[in-house]
N, C-alpha and C positions, 0 to 999 in steps of 0.2 A: 589550623589543624582540624582534621575531620573527627567527629564524634564516632564512636563504635557503631551507632545505629545508622549512620549516614553512609557507611561503606557499601559499595555495590556488591551484591552476591553474584556468582557466576551466572545465575539464572537471569538476573537483570541485564547483565552484559549481553547474554544471548538474545534476549528480547530486543535490546537496542540495536544490535548488529543485524538481526533478522529484519526489523523494520527499515533499517538503512538499506539493506540489500533489496527489499521489496521496492522501495522508492527508486533505487538505481536501475533495477530491472525494468520497471514500468517506464522510466525515462528513456532507457535504451531502446525499448520496443517502440516508443513514440518517435525517436530519431530514425529508427529503421523504417517505420511506415512513411515518414516524411521523405526519406531517401528513395523509397520505392515510387513515390509520386513523380520523381525526376528520372527514373531509370528508363533506359532505351526500350527494354522489354515491355514495360507498362505503357509507354507512350506510343508504341507501334501496334498495340492491340486494336481490334476493330471498334470496340466501345471504350476507348481510353478515357474519355471524359467521365463516364460513369465509374470506372475503376478508380480514377484519381479522386473523385468525389468520395467514394467509399473509404479509400485509404485516409483521406483527410478527416472524415468523421471518426474513423478508428483512432487516429492520432489524438484527436481531442478527447475521445472517451478514455484513452489511456493517459494522456498528458495531464489532465486535470488531477486525477488521483495521484499521479506521480509527484506532482508539485506539492500537493497537500501531504502526501506520505513523507516526503523529504522534510517538509516543515515540521511535521509531527515527530519525526525521528530526531530532529534537532532538539525539539522540546523534551523528548525522552532523555537524550544525553545530558540536558541541563536539569534533569529531574523536575520537570514541570508537570503539574496535574493536567493542564490543557494538552500537553503532548500525548499523555496517555489517552485522554478522551478523544482527541483527534485521530490517533492511531486506531483505536477501537472502531470509531465511526467510519473511517475510511476503509478499513479491512472488511467490516460488515457490509458496507455499500458495494465494494467491488465484488465480494462474494455473492451478494444479491443479484448483481448484474450478470455474473456468470451463470448462476442458477436459473435466472429468468431466461437467459439465452438458451440454455440447455433444454429447459422444459418448454418454453414458448416455441422454439423452432423444432422441437422433437429431434434434436441433434445430439446424439450420445457418442460423440467422438471421444476417444480415450484422452486426447490432449486437452480438450476443454474440461473434462471431468477432473483431470489431474491438476489443472490450473485452479479450478474451484476448490478442490480439496486442499491445495496449497495455501489457501487463505483461511482454512479452518484452524490450522496449527497456530498461526500468530494470534488468532482470536482466543483460542484456548489458553495460550501462554499469557496473554494480557489479562485474562480473567482469573488466573490462579491467585489464590488469596495472598501469597507472599508478594507477588508483583503488584497487585492492587494496593496492598498496604504500603508498599514502598513509595508509590506515587501519590496516593491519597493522603498520607501523613504529611507530605510536603505542602499540599494545599491547605490543610488544617493549620500547620505551623505558620504558614505565610499569613493566614487570616488572623491568627492570634497575635502575631507580632506587629500587625499594622493598626 
């Protein structure tokens, strides 16, 4: 039976669902980029090898965070401190890549800014005191019990 302190608040469930969705979206984009490498339109371009190479790099850049985010989301659902840390680190890392791309390429397209801003929300949610406390207390309890 769960203790009253161990029940998930709606905010914790929202954070868990959001992280799961981020992982699934990143994984979906990875699969989409890989599918584009095999598409007839891509392969018939004059510089198809460069395009395919760029798509493969994009798939790796999105695929690695997708895998890490899905593992982190699983950790969040299991109420593991490492899931919280991994989620925060991955979200910050992906945000940094987007910001670097926007600033470095002087490319201020609305879609890229929206994607970057989309990673600010989960970071803020993960850093909310009630969310931090929920996952941090688990780590402390686990250390004390071992």
